Gaussian input, Z-matrix of N, CA and C with variables (Angstrom, degrees):
# hf/3-21g

backbone

0 1
 N
 C     1     B1
 C     2     B2     1     A1
 N     3     B3     2     A2     1     D1
 C     4     B4     3     A3     2     D2
 C     5     B5     4     A4     3     D3
 N     6     B6     5     A5     4     D4
 C     7     B7     6     A6     5     D5
 C     8     B8     7     A7     6     D6
 N     9     B9     8     A8     7     D7
 C    10    B10     9     A9     8     D8
 C    11    B11    10    A10     9     D9
 N    12    B12    11    A11    10    D10
 C    13    B13    12    A12    11    D11
 C    14    B14    13    A13    12    D12
 N    15    B15    14    A14    13    D13
 C    16    B16    15    A15    14    D14
 C    17    B17    16    A16    15    D15
 N    18    B18    17    A17    16    D16
 C    19    B19    18    A18    17    D17
 C    20    B20    19    A19    18    D18
 N    21    B21    20    A20    19    D19
 C    22    B22    21    A21    20    D20
 C    23    B23    22    A22    21    D21
 N    24    B24    23    A23    22    D22
 C    25    B25    24    A24    23    D23
 C    26    B26    25    A25    24    D24
 N    27    B27    26    A26    25    D25
 C    28    B28    27    A27    26    D26
 C    29    B29    28    A28    27    D27
 N    30    B30    29    A29    28    D28
 C    31    B31    30    A30    29    D29
 C    32    B32    31    A31    30    D30
 N    33    B33    32    A32    31    D31
 C    34    B34    33    A33    32    D32
 C    35    B35    34    A34    33    D33
 N    36    B36    35    A35    34    D34
 C    37    B37    36    A36    35    D35
 C    38    B38    37    A37    36    D36
 N    39    B39    38    A38    37    D37
 C    40    B40    39    A39    38    D38
 C    41    B41    40    A40    39    D39
 N    42    B42    41    A41    40    D40
 C    43    B43    42    A42    41    D41
 C    44    B44    43    A43    42    D42
 N    45    B45    44    A44    43    D43
 C    46    B46    45    A45    44    D44
 C    47    B47    46    A46    45    D45
 N    48    B48    47    A47    46    D46
 C    49    B49    48    A48    47    D47
 C    50    B50    49    A49    48    D48
 N    51    B51    50    A50    49    D49
 C    52    B52    51    A51    50    D50
 C    53    B53    52    A52    51    D51
 N    54    B54    53    A53    52    D52
 C    55    B55    54    A54    53    D53
 C    56    B56    55    A55    54    D54
 N    57    B57    56    A56    55    D55
 C    58    B58    57    A57    56    D56
 C    59    B59    58    A58    57    D57
 N    60    B60    59    A59    58    D58
 C    61    B61    60    A60    59    D59
 C    62    B62    61    A61    60    D60
 N    63    B63    62    A62    61    D61
 C    64    B64    63    A63    62    D62
 C    65    B65    64    A64    63    D63
 N    66    B66    65    A65    64    D64
 C    67    B67    66    A66    65    D65
 C    68    B68    67    A67    66    D66
 N    69    B69    68    A68    67    D67
 C    70    B70    69    A69    68    D68
 C    71    B71    70    A70    69    D69
 N    72    B72    71    A71    70    D70
 C    73    B73    72    A72    71    D71
 C    74    B74    73    A73    72    D72
 N    75    B75    74    A74    73    D73
 C    76    B76    75    A75    74    D74
 C    77    B77    76    A76    75    D75
 N    78    B78    77    A77    76    D76
 C    79    B79    78    A78    77    D77
 C    80    B80    79    A79    78    D78
 N    81    B81    80    A80    79    D79
 C    82    B82    81    A81    80    D80
 C    83    B83    82    A82    81    D81
 N    84    B84    83    A83    82    D82
 C    85    B85    84    A84    83    D83
 C    86    B86    85    A85    84    D84
 N    87    B87    86    A86    85    D85
 C    88    B88    87    A87    86    D86
 C    89    B89    88    A88    87    D87
 N    90    B90    89    A89    88    D88
 C    91    B91    90    A90    89    D89
 C    92    B92    91    A91    90    D90
 N    93    B93    92    A92    91    D91
 C    94    B94    93    A93    92    D92
 C    95    B95    94    A94    93    D93
 N    96    B96    95    A95    94    D94
 C    97    B97    96    A96    95    D95
 C    98    B98    97    A97    96    D96
 N    99    B99    98    A98    97    D97
 C   100   B100    99    A99    98    D98
 C   101   B101   100   A100    99    D99
 N   102   B102   101   A101   100   D100
 C   103   B103   102   A102   101   D101
 C   104   B104   103   A103   102   D102
 N   105   B105   104   A104   103   D103
 C   106   B106   105   A105   104   D104
 C   107   B107   106   A106   105   D105
 N   108   B108   107   A107   106   D106
 C   109   B109   108   A108   107   D107
 C   110   B110   109   A109   108   D108
 N   111   B111   110   A110   109   D109
 C   112   B112   111   A111   110   D110
 C   113   B113   112   A112   111   D111
 N   114   B114   113   A113   112   D112
 C   115   B115   114   A114   113   D113
 C   116   B116   115   A115   114   D114
 N   117   B117   116   A116   115   D115
 C   118   B118   117   A117   116   D116
 C   119   B119   118   A118   117   D117
 N   120   B120   119   A119   118   D118
 C   121   B121   120   A120   119   D119
 C   122   B122   121   A121   120   D120
 N   123   B123   122   A122   121   D121
 C   124   B124   123   A123   122   D122
 C   125   B125   124   A124   123   D123
 N   126   B126   125   A125   124   D124
 C   127   B127   126   A126   125   D125
 C   128   B128   127   A127   126   D126
 N   129   B129   128   A128   127   D127
 C   130   B130   129   A129   128   D128
 C   131   B131   130   A130   129   D129
 N   132   B132   131   A131   130   D130
 C   133   B133   132   A132   131   D131
 C   134   B134   133   A133   132   D132
 N   135   B135   134   A134   133   D133
 C   136   B136   135   A135   134   D134
 C   137   B137   136   A136   135   D135
 N   138   B138   137   A137   136   D136
 C   139   B139   138   A138   137   D137
 C   140   B140   139   A139   138   D138
 N   141   B141   140   A140   139   D139
 C   142   B142   141   A141   140   D140
 C   143   B143   142   A142   141   D141
 N   144   B144   143   A143   142   D142
 C   145   B145   144   A144   143   D143
 C   146   B146   145   A145   144   D144
 N   147   B147   146   A146   145   D145
 C   148   B148   147   A147   146   D146
 C   149   B149   148   A148   147   D147
 N   150   B150   149   A149   148   D148
 C   151   B151   150   A150   149   D149
 C   152   B152   151   A151   150   D150
 N   153   B153   152   A152   151   D151
 C   154   B154   153   A153   152   D152
 C   155   B155   154   A154   153   D153
 N   156   B156   155   A155   154   D154
 C   157   B157   156   A156   155   D155
 C   158   B158   157   A157   156   D156
 N   159   B159   158   A158   157   D157
 C   160   B160   159   A159   158   D158
 C   161   B161   160   A160   159   D159
 N   162   B162   161   A161   160   D160
 C   163   B163   162   A162   161   D161
 C   164   B164   163   A163   162   D162
 N   165   B165   164   A164   163   D163
 C   166   B166   165   A165   164   D164
 C   167   B167   166   A166   165   D165
 N   168   B168   167   A167   166   D166
 C   169   B169   168   A168   167   D167
 C   170   B170   169   A169   168   D168
 N   171   B171   170   A170   169   D169
 C   172   B172   171   A171   170   D170
 C   173   B173   172   A172   171   D171
 N   174   B174   173   A173   172   D172
 C   175   B175   174   A174   173   D173
 C   176   B176   175   A175   174   D174
 N   177   B177   176   A176   175   D175
 C   178   B178   177   A177   176   D176
 C   179   B179   178   A178   177   D177
 N   180   B180   179   A179   178   D178
 C   181   B181   180   A180   179   D179
 C   182   B182   181   A181   180   D180
 N   183   B183   182   A182   181   D181
 C   184   B184   183   A183   182   D182
 C   185   B185   184   A184   183   D183
 N   186   B186   185   A185   184   D184
 C   187   B187   186   A186   185   D185
 C   188   B188   187   A187   186   D186
 N   189   B189   188   A188   187   D187
 C   190   B190   189   A189   188   D188
 C   191   B191   190   A190   189   D189
 N   192   B192   191   A191   190   D190
 C   193   B193   192   A192   191   D191
 C   194   B194   193   A193   192   D192
 N   195   B195   194   A194   193   D193
 C   196   B196   195   A195   194   D194
 C   197   B197   196   A196   195   D195
 N   198   B198   197   A197   196   D196
 C   199   B199   198   A198   197   D197
 C   200   B200   199   A199   198   D198
 N   201   B201   200   A200   199   D199
 C   202   B202   201   A201   200   D200
 C   203   B203   202   A202   201   D201
 N   204   B204   203   A203   202   D202
 C   205   B205   204   A204   203   D203
 C   206   B206   205   A205   204   D204
 N   207   B207   206   A206   205   D205
 C   208   B208   207   A207   206   D206
 C   209   B209   208   A208   207   D207
 N   210   B210   209   A209   208   D208
 C   211   B211   210   A210   209   D209
 C   212   B212   211   A211   210   D210
 N   213   B213   212   A212   211   D211
 C   214   B214   213   A213   212   D212
 C   215   B215   214   A214   213   D213
 N   216   B216   215   A215   214   D214
 C   217   B217   216   A216   215   D215
 C   218   B218   217   A217   216   D216
 N   219   B219   218   A218   217   D217
 C   220   B220   219   A219   218   D218
 C   221   B221   220   A220   219   D219
 N   222   B222   221   A221   220   D220
 C   223   B223   222   A222   221   D221
 C   224   B224   223   A223   222   D222
 N   225   B225   224   A224   223   D223
 C   226   B226   225   A225   224   D224
 C   227   B227   226   A226   225   D225
 N   228   B228   227   A227   226   D226
 C   229   B229   228   A228   227   D227
 C   230   B230   229   A229   228   D228
 N   231   B231   230   A230   229   D229
 C   232   B232   231   A231   230   D230
 C   233   B233   232   A232   231   D231
 N   234   B234   233   A233   232   D232
 C   235   B235   234   A234   233   D233
 C   236   B236   235   A235   234   D234
 N   237   B237   236   A236   235   D235
 C   238   B238   237   A237   236   D236
 C   239   B239   238   A238   237   D237
 N   240   B240   239   A239   238   D238
 C   241   B241   240   A240   239   D239
 C   242   B242   241   A241   240   D240
 N   243   B243   242   A242   241   D241
 C   244   B244   243   A243   242   D242
 C   245   B245   244   A244   243   D243
 N   246   B246   245   A245   244   D244
 C   247   B247   246   A246   245   D245
 C   248   B248   247   A247   246   D246
 N   249   B249   248   A248   247   D247
 C   250   B250   249   A249   248   D248
 C   251   B251   250   A250   249   D249
 N   252   B252   251   A251   250   D250
 C   253   B253   252   A252   251   D251
 C   254   B254   253   A253   252   D252
 N   255   B255   254   A254   253   D253
 C   256   B256   255   A255   254   D254
 C   257   B257   256   A256   255   D255
 N   258   B258   257   A257   256   D256
 C   259   B259   258   A258   257   D257
 C   260   B260   259   A259   258   D258
 N   261   B261   260   A260   259   D259
 C   262   B262   261   A261   260   D260
 C   263   B263   262   A262   261   D261
 N   264   B264   263   A263   262   D262
 C   265   B265   264   A264   263   D263
 C   266   B266   265   A265   264   D264
 N   267   B267   266   A266   265   D265
 C   268   B268   267   A267   266   D266
 C   269   B269   268   A268   267   D267
 N   270   B270   269   A269   268   D268
 C   271   B271   270   A270   269   D269
 C   272   B272   271   A271   270   D270
 N   273   B273   272   A272   271   D271
 C   274   B274   273   A273   272   D272
 C   275   B275   274   A274   273   D273
 N   276   B276   275   A275   274   D274
 C   277   B277   276   A276   275   D275
 C   278   B278   277   A277   276   D276
 N   279   B279   278   A278   277   D277
 C   280   B280   279   A279   278   D278
 C   281   B281   280   A280   279   D279
 N   282   B282   281   A281   280   D280
 C   283   B283   282   A282   281   D281
 C   284   B284   283   A283   282   D282
 N   285   B285   284   A284   283   D283
 C   286   B286   285   A285   284   D284
 C   287   B287   286   A286   285   D285
 N   288   B288   287   A287   286   D286
 C   289   B289   288   A288   287   D287
 C   290   B290   289   A289   288   D288
 N   291   B291   290   A290   289   D289
 C   292   B292   291   A291   290   D290
 C   293   B293   292   A292   291   D291
 N   294   B294   293   A293   292   D292
 C   295   B295   294   A294   293   D293
 C   296   B296   295   A295   294   D294
 N   297   B297   296   A296   295   D295
 C   298   B298   297   A297   296   D296
 C   299   B299   298   A298   297   D297
 N   300   B300   299   A299   298   D298
 C   301   B301   300   A300   299   D299
 C   302   B302   301   A301   300   D300
 N   303   B303   302   A302   301   D301
 C   304   B304   303   A303   302   D302
 C   305   B305   304   A304   303   D303
 N   306   B306   305   A305   304   D304
 C   307   B307   306   A306   305   D305
 C   308   B308   307   A307   306   D306
 N   309   B309   308   A308   307   D307
 C   310   B310   309   A309   308   D308
 C   311   B311   310   A310   309   D309
 N   312   B312   311   A311   310   D310
 C   313   B313   312   A312   311   D311
 C   314   B314   313   A313   312   D312

   B1=1.4469
   B2=1.5258
   B3=1.3035
   B4=1.4610
   B5=1.5266
   B6=1.3177
   B7=1.4601
   B8=1.5212
   B9=1.3266
   B10=1.4528
   B11=1.5182
   B12=1.3276
   B13=1.4604
   B14=1.5221
   B15=1.3176
   B16=1.4582
   B17=1.5253
   B18=1.3205
   B19=1.4603
   B20=1.5203
   B21=1.3302
   B22=1.4637
   B23=1.5173
   B24=1.3316
   B25=1.4533
   B26=1.5277
   B27=1.3348
   B28=1.4605
   B29=1.5208
   B30=1.3449
   B31=1.4640
   B32=1.5234
   B33=1.3259
   B34=1.4679
   B35=1.5177
   B36=1.3275
   B37=1.4561
   B38=1.5283
   B39=1.3125
   B40=1.4618
   B41=1.5315
   B42=1.3150
   B43=1.4693
   B44=1.5286
   B45=1.3021
   B46=1.4610
   B47=1.5173
   B48=1.3123
   B49=1.4631
   B50=1.5162
   B51=1.3150
   B52=1.4472
   B53=1.5182
   B54=1.3268
   B55=1.4639
   B56=1.5207
   B57=1.3365
   B58=1.4619
   B59=1.5141
   B60=1.3277
   B61=1.4559
   B62=1.5123
   B63=1.3269
   B64=1.4621
   B65=1.5269
   B66=1.3435
   B67=1.4619
   B68=1.5254
   B69=1.3468
   B70=1.4569
   B71=1.5148
   B72=1.3303
   B73=1.4625
   B74=1.5240
   B75=1.3364
   B76=1.4574
   B77=1.5206
   B78=1.3333
   B79=1.4535
   B80=1.5195
   B81=1.3299
   B82=1.4567
   B83=1.5271
   B84=1.3397
   B85=1.4628
   B86=1.5242
   B87=1.3249
   B88=1.4631
   B89=1.5262
   B90=1.3311
   B91=1.4654
   B92=1.5259
   B93=1.3286
   B94=1.4628
   B95=1.5273
   B96=1.3226
   B97=1.4700
   B98=1.5267
   B99=1.3220
   B100=1.4687
   B101=1.5269
   B102=1.3271
   B103=1.4592
   B104=1.5204
   B105=1.3242
   B106=1.4643
   B107=1.5322
   B108=1.3280
   B109=1.4639
   B110=1.5234
   B111=1.3162
   B112=1.4659
   B113=1.5341
   B114=1.3207
   B115=1.4656
   B116=1.5243
   B117=1.3209
   B118=1.4600
   B119=1.5140
   B120=1.3266
   B121=1.4640
   B122=1.5266
   B123=1.3227
   B124=1.4643
   B125=1.5215
   B126=1.3411
   B127=1.4613
   B128=1.5244
   B129=1.3263
   B130=1.4595
   B131=1.5237
   B132=1.3284
   B133=1.4622
   B134=1.5248
   B135=1.3224
   B136=1.4587
   B137=1.5192
   B138=1.3277
   B139=1.4675
   B140=1.5302
   B141=1.3277
   B142=1.4569
   B143=1.5120
   B144=1.3286
   B145=1.4632
   B146=1.5227
   B147=1.3206
   B148=1.4662
   B149=1.5199
   B150=1.3330
   B151=1.4657
   B152=1.5179
   B153=1.3504
   B154=1.4646
   B155=1.5200
   B156=1.3358
   B157=1.4594
   B158=1.5194
   B159=1.3297
   B160=1.4620
   B161=1.5212
   B162=1.3197
   B163=1.4610
   B164=1.5310
   B165=1.3206
   B166=1.4626
   B167=1.5238
   B168=1.3271
   B169=1.4666
   B170=1.5300
   B171=1.3271
   B172=1.4659
   B173=1.5309
   B174=1.3387
   B175=1.4642
   B176=1.5276
   B177=1.3210
   B178=1.4650
   B179=1.5263
   B180=1.3373
   B181=1.4725
   B182=1.5308
   B183=1.3339
   B184=1.4661
   B185=1.5240
   B186=1.3348
   B187=1.4678
   B188=1.5261
   B189=1.3237
   B190=1.4651
   B191=1.5282
   B192=1.3247
   B193=1.4661
   B194=1.5269
   B195=1.3266
   B196=1.4619
   B197=1.5272
   B198=1.3333
   B199=1.4706
   B200=1.5274
   B201=1.3341
   B202=1.4660
   B203=1.5270
   B204=1.3203
   B205=1.4610
   B206=1.5244
   B207=1.3366
   B208=1.4644
   B209=1.5261
   B210=1.3276
   B211=1.4600
   B212=1.5117
   B213=1.3122
   B214=1.4647
   B215=1.5277
   B216=1.3226
   B217=1.4656
   B218=1.5312
   B219=1.3286
   B220=1.4673
   B221=1.5316
   B222=1.3229
   B223=1.4532
   B224=1.5132
   B225=1.3172
   B226=1.4565
   B227=1.5229
   B228=1.3002
   B229=1.4638
   B230=1.5234
   B231=1.3276
   B232=1.4604
   B233=1.5272
   B234=1.3047
   B235=1.4628
   B236=1.5304
   B237=1.3142
   B238=1.4640
   B239=1.5272
   B240=1.3216
   B241=1.4699
   B242=1.5210
   B243=1.3205
   B244=1.4663
   B245=1.5290
   B246=1.3253
   B247=1.4584
   B248=1.5256
   B249=1.3266
   B250=1.4609
   B251=1.5219
   B252=1.3272
   B253=1.4717
   B254=1.5252
   B255=1.3339
   B256=1.4648
   B257=1.5293
   B258=1.3336
   B259=1.4662
   B260=1.5248
   B261=1.3248
   B262=1.4641
   B263=1.5294
   B264=1.3230
   B265=1.4730
   B266=1.5258
   B267=1.3273
   B268=1.4631
   B269=1.5193
   B270=1.3052
   B271=1.4576
   B272=1.5254
   B273=1.3301
   B274=1.4651
   B275=1.5282
   B276=1.3146
   B277=1.4642
   B278=1.5184
   B279=1.3200
   B280=1.4561
   B281=1.5200
   B282=1.3418
   B283=1.4633
   B284=1.5304
   B285=1.3220
   B286=1.4670
   B287=1.5272
   B288=1.3434
   B289=1.4668
   B290=1.5298
   B291=1.3319
   B292=1.4676
   B293=1.5246
   B294=1.3207
   B295=1.4627
   B296=1.5190
   B297=1.2756
   B298=1.4568
   B299=1.5143
   B300=1.3371
   B301=1.4638
   B302=1.5309
   B303=1.3153
   B304=1.4720
   B305=1.5212
   B306=1.3252
   B307=1.4668
   B308=1.5232
   B309=1.3194
   B310=1.4579
   B311=1.5181
   B312=1.3234
   B313=1.4675
   B314=1.5083
   A1=107.76
   A2=117.41
   A3=123.29
   A4=108.81
   A5=116.02
   A6=119.91
   A7=109.46
   A8=115.70
   A9=120.84
   A10=109.36
   A11=115.80
   A12=121.17
   A13=109.94
   A14=118.07
   A15=119.82
   A16=110.18
   A17=116.00
   A18=122.12
   A19=108.29
   A20=115.84
   A21=120.80
   A22=109.27
   A23=115.88
   A24=121.90
   A25=110.35
   A26=115.65
   A27=122.27
   A28=110.24
   A29=115.77
   A30=120.39
   A31=109.63
   A32=116.31
   A33=122.16
   A34=109.73
   A35=116.14
   A36=123.05
   A37=106.90
   A38=118.61
   A39=119.29
   A40=112.67
   A41=117.76
   A42=121.41
   A43=113.25
   A44=116.38
   A45=120.35
   A46=109.56
   A47=114.96
   A48=119.88
   A49=109.08
   A50=114.89
   A51=121.46
   A52=105.99
   A53=116.90
   A54=121.61
   A55=109.48
   A56=115.68
   A57=120.99
   A58=110.74
   A59=114.87
   A60=121.74
   A61=110.33
   A62=117.11
   A63=121.15
   A64=113.48
   A65=116.84
   A66=120.33
   A67=112.21
   A68=116.72
   A69=121.19
   A70=114.12
   A71=117.56
   A72=120.62
   A73=109.27
   A74=115.78
   A75=120.53
   A76=110.61
   A77=115.06
   A78=120.55
   A79=109.97
   A80=114.28
   A81=120.54
   A82=108.72
   A83=116.12
   A84=121.94
   A85=109.12
   A86=116.56
   A87=121.98
   A88=108.35
   A89=117.53
   A90=122.43
   A91=113.16
   A92=118.48
   A93=119.83
   A94=113.69
   A95=119.23
   A96=120.27
   A97=113.32
   A98=117.69
   A99=120.61
   A100=112.95
   A101=117.59
   A102=120.98
   A103=112.43
   A104=115.77
   A105=120.77
   A106=111.23
   A107=115.97
   A108=121.93
   A109=109.26
   A110=117.16
   A111=119.77
   A112=111.80
   A113=115.58
   A114=121.31
   A115=109.09
   A116=115.77
   A117=121.03
   A118=113.74
   A119=117.67
   A120=121.92
   A121=109.67
   A122=116.21
   A123=122.07
   A124=108.86
   A125=116.32
   A126=121.73
   A127=109.40
   A128=116.07
   A129=121.63
   A130=106.79
   A131=117.02
   A132=122.55
   A133=110.38
   A134=114.97
   A135=121.98
   A136=107.83
   A137=116.73
   A138=123.10
   A139=112.21
   A140=116.78
   A141=121.43
   A142=116.12
   A143=117.66
   A144=121.93
   A145=110.28
   A146=117.12
   A147=120.69
   A148=106.91
   A149=116.63
   A150=121.47
   A151=112.45
   A152=116.43
   A153=120.42
   A154=109.33
   A155=114.14
   A156=121.11
   A157=108.41
   A158=116.48
   A159=121.57
   A160=110.62
   A161=115.68
   A162=120.57
   A163=106.74
   A164=116.83
   A165=120.99
   A166=112.00
   A167=117.49
   A168=121.41
   A169=111.41
   A170=116.33
   A171=120.19
   A172=110.91
   A173=116.82
   A174=120.58
   A175=110.69
   A176=117.02
   A177=120.88
   A178=111.69
   A179=117.64
   A180=120.61
   A181=110.82
   A182=115.80
   A183=119.90
   A184=109.99
   A185=116.83
   A186=119.68
   A187=111.09
   A188=117.04
   A189=120.58
   A190=111.07
   A191=116.86
   A192=120.70
   A193=110.81
   A194=117.31
   A195=120.45
   A196=111.29
   A197=117.26
   A198=120.96
   A199=109.53
   A200=116.74
   A201=120.95
   A202=110.60
   A203=117.03
   A204=121.52
   A205=111.19
   A206=117.05
   A207=120.51
   A208=110.88
   A209=117.10
   A210=120.61
   A211=112.21
   A212=116.52
   A213=120.76
   A214=110.35
   A215=117.56
   A216=120.81
   A217=111.87
   A218=117.46
   A219=121.72
   A220=111.75
   A221=117.12
   A222=121.09
   A223=113.76
   A224=116.80
   A225=121.22
   A226=109.07
   A227=116.24
   A228=120.45
   A229=108.36
   A230=116.39
   A231=119.37
   A232=110.54
   A233=116.30
   A234=121.80
   A235=109.06
   A236=115.67
   A237=121.65
   A238=111.75
   A239=117.62
   A240=119.63
   A241=111.68
   A242=117.46
   A243=119.94
   A244=110.70
   A245=116.61
   A246=120.61
   A247=113.08
   A248=117.23
   A249=121.77
   A250=109.58
   A251=116.67
   A252=122.03
   A253=112.60
   A254=117.66
   A255=120.11
   A256=112.44
   A257=118.08
   A258=120.98
   A259=113.42
   A260=117.27
   A261=121.35
   A262=109.82
   A263=115.60
   A264=123.06
   A265=114.18
   A266=116.63
   A267=119.70
   A268=109.01
   A269=115.30
   A270=121.16
   A271=108.55
   A272=117.77
   A273=118.91
   A274=109.96
   A275=117.12
   A276=122.00
   A277=110.12
   A278=115.28
   A279=119.78
   A280=109.52
   A281=117.36
   A282=119.24
   A283=109.44
   A284=117.12
   A285=122.16
   A286=112.88
   A287=117.29
   A288=119.32
   A289=112.73
   A290=118.77
   A291=121.46
   A292=113.45
   A293=117.37
   A294=120.72
   A295=113.57
   A296=118.81
   A297=120.93
   A298=111.93
   A299=117.05
   A300=122.38
   A301=114.05
   A302=119.07
   A303=120.64
   A304=111.61
   A305=118.01
   A306=121.17
   A307=112.07
   A308=116.98
   A309=120.72
   A310=112.73
   A311=118.44
   A312=120.26
   A313=111.66
   D1=135.23
   D2=177.54
   D3=-96.11
   D4=127.82
   D5=-178.83
   D6=-129.10
   D7=122.15
   D8=173.34
   D9=-85.76
   D10=150.46
   D11=-179.98
   D12=-117.08
   D13=136.68
   D14=176.07
   D15=-80.03
   D16=127.20
   D17=176.30
   D18=-127.42
   D19=151.01
   D20=-179.18
   D21=-104.33
   D22=130.33
   D23=-177.27
   D24=-68.93
   D25=129.17
   D26=179.09
   D27=-101.08
   D28=-47.94
   D29=-177.46
   D30=-148.16
   D31=130.86
   D32=-178.46
   D33=-96.48
   D34=136.78
   D35=172.86
   D36=-115.33
   D37=-166.09
   D38=-175.35
   D39=-60.30
   D40=-56.65
   D41=-177.80
   D42=-122.62
   D43=2.48
   D44=-179.41
   D45=-137.84
   D46=170.29
   D47=179.41
   D48=-143.53
   D49=152.23
   D50=170.23
   D51=-89.39
   D52=122.50
   D53=-176.98
   D54=-125.14
   D55=155.23
   D56=-178.69
   D57=-123.84
   D58=143.51
   D59=175.44
   D60=-92.49
   D61=-178.68
   D62=-177.51
   D63=-64.19
   D64=-23.16
   D65=179.03
   D66=-87.87
   D67=-0.25
   D68=179.44
   D69=90.02
   D70=-11.13
   D71=178.47
   D72=-63.64
   D73=135.45
   D74=-177.80
   D75=-107.88
   D76=149.00
   D77=177.56
   D78=-149.46
   D79=155.82
   D80=177.25
   D81=-82.60
   D82=134.13
   D83=-177.57
   D84=-126.76
   D85=131.41
   D86=175.17
   D87=-71.19
   D88=126.37
   D89=-175.22
   D90=-108.98
   D91=11.01
   D92=-173.76
   D93=-63.25
   D94=-27.23
   D95=179.98
   D96=-77.18
   D97=-26.41
   D98=-177.15
   D99=-112.31
   D100=-11.21
   D101=178.81
   D102=79.43
   D103=174.55
   D104=-179.26
   D105=-62.17
   D106=140.09
   D107=-179.02
   D108=-136.93
   D109=155.06
   D110=178.70
   D111=-75.96
   D112=157.24
   D113=175.61
   D114=-56.41
   D115=142.23
   D116=-179.23
   D117=96.99
   D118=-13.69
   D119=179.45
   D120=-69.78
   D121=138.70
   D122=174.90
   D123=-91.38
   D124=135.54
   D125=176.33
   D126=-128.86
   D127=148.03
   D128=174.90
   D129=-92.14
   D130=118.80
   D131=-172.53
   D132=-111.69
   D133=132.01
   D134=175.13
   D135=-136.53
   D136=125.38
   D137=-179.48
   D138=52.45
   D139=41.14
   D140=174.49
   D141=80.85
   D142=4.49
   D143=-179.49
   D144=-118.75
   D145=133.54
   D146=173.16
   D147=-72.52
   D148=119.47
   D149=-176.82
   D150=-93.64
   D151=-30.76
   D152=-179.58
   D153=-161.32
   D154=164.43
   D155=176.17
   D156=-90.49
   D157=147.57
   D158=-179.46
   D159=-124.84
   D160=144.35
   D161=167.73
   D162=-75.52
   D163=154.74
   D164=-177.99
   D165=-55.03
   D166=-45.41
   D167=-178.46
   D168=-59.15
   D169=-43.56
   D170=179.97
   D171=-66.91
   D172=-41.14
   D173=178.89
   D174=-60.44
   D175=-42.27
   D176=-179.61
   D177=-68.96
   D178=-35.97
   D179=175.85
   D180=-62.90
   D181=-42.62
   D182=179.19
   D183=-64.96
   D184=-43.10
   D185=177.71
   D186=-58.63
   D187=-44.70
   D188=178.79
   D189=-60.37
   D190=-43.26
   D191=179.75
   D192=-62.87
   D193=-39.01
   D194=179.17
   D195=-68.42
   D196=-36.86
   D197=175.67
   D198=-61.44
   D199=-44.10
   D200=178.86
   D201=-62.26
   D202=-45.98
   D203=-179.81
   D204=-60.73
   D205=-44.99
   D206=179.30
   D207=-62.24
   D208=-40.98
   D209=178.82
   D210=-62.66
   D211=-45.81
   D212=179.35
   D213=-62.88
   D214=-39.46
   D215=179.31
   D216=-65.63
   D217=-26.78
   D218=176.55
   D219=-86.80
   D220=-0.21
   D221=-179.78
   D222=84.08
   D223=11.96
   D224=178.48
   D225=-89.38
   D226=165.14
   D227=175.74
   D228=-119.60
   D229=79.31
   D230=179.09
   D231=-65.78
   D232=166.68
   D233=179.60
   D234=-69.05
   D235=84.32
   D236=-174.97
   D237=-59.38
   D238=-41.41
   D239=-179.16
   D240=-59.66
   D241=-38.73
   D242=178.87
   D243=-73.34
   D244=-41.32
   D245=-175.88
   D246=-74.73
   D247=-22.40
   D248=175.12
   D249=-118.67
   D250=43.26
   D251=-174.95
   D252=-56.21
   D253=-31.34
   D254=-178.97
   D255=-72.84
   D256=-10.42
   D257=-179.43
   D258=-108.80
   D259=-8.84
   D260=-177.02
   D261=-71.02
   D262=137.90
   D263=176.58
   D264=64.47
   D265=29.30
   D266=173.67
   D267=-155.77
   D268=155.36
   D269=176.07
   D270=-84.80
   D271=132.38
   D272=174.49
   D273=-61.30
   D274=145.95
   D275=-179.29
   D276=-106.01
   D277=134.11
   D278=174.97
   D279=-74.81
   D280=144.94
   D281=172.66
   D282=-65.21
   D283=155.00
   D284=-176.72
   D285=-50.29
   D286=-42.54
   D287=-174.91
   D288=-68.46
   D289=-12.53
   D290=177.34
   D291=-103.46
   D292=-3.38
   D293=-176.03
   D294=-82.25
   D295=-19.23
   D296=-179.06
   D297=99.43
   D298=174.67
   D299=-174.70
   D300=-59.96
   D301=-35.25
   D302=-177.19
   D303=-62.86
   D304=-31.75
   D305=-178.24
   D306=-74.95
   D307=-20.21
   D308=-177.35
   D309=-82.91
   D310=-13.82
   D311=-177.12
   D312=-93.83

């Protein structure tokens, strides 16, 4: 499974940026796919490359989901309802391309 991580941009350089995760650990991220961004911008990072820009709310939702996943993998039972608050009390929706021909009409 491929999982992108939300990181917050600390300092921008020509083609890379210093970004920080929720634990404060910093890493260099290739920014060529998203271009130069101001400090404080959230980016979705996969294999050291910023793949897309994130709004703060979306970045925090992804962080919560990753915390839940890590807890479950350790055999813990984290507060799933809080960590997946955007999914509580609703059915997840499939994207159009996975719904089949009837959804396209």
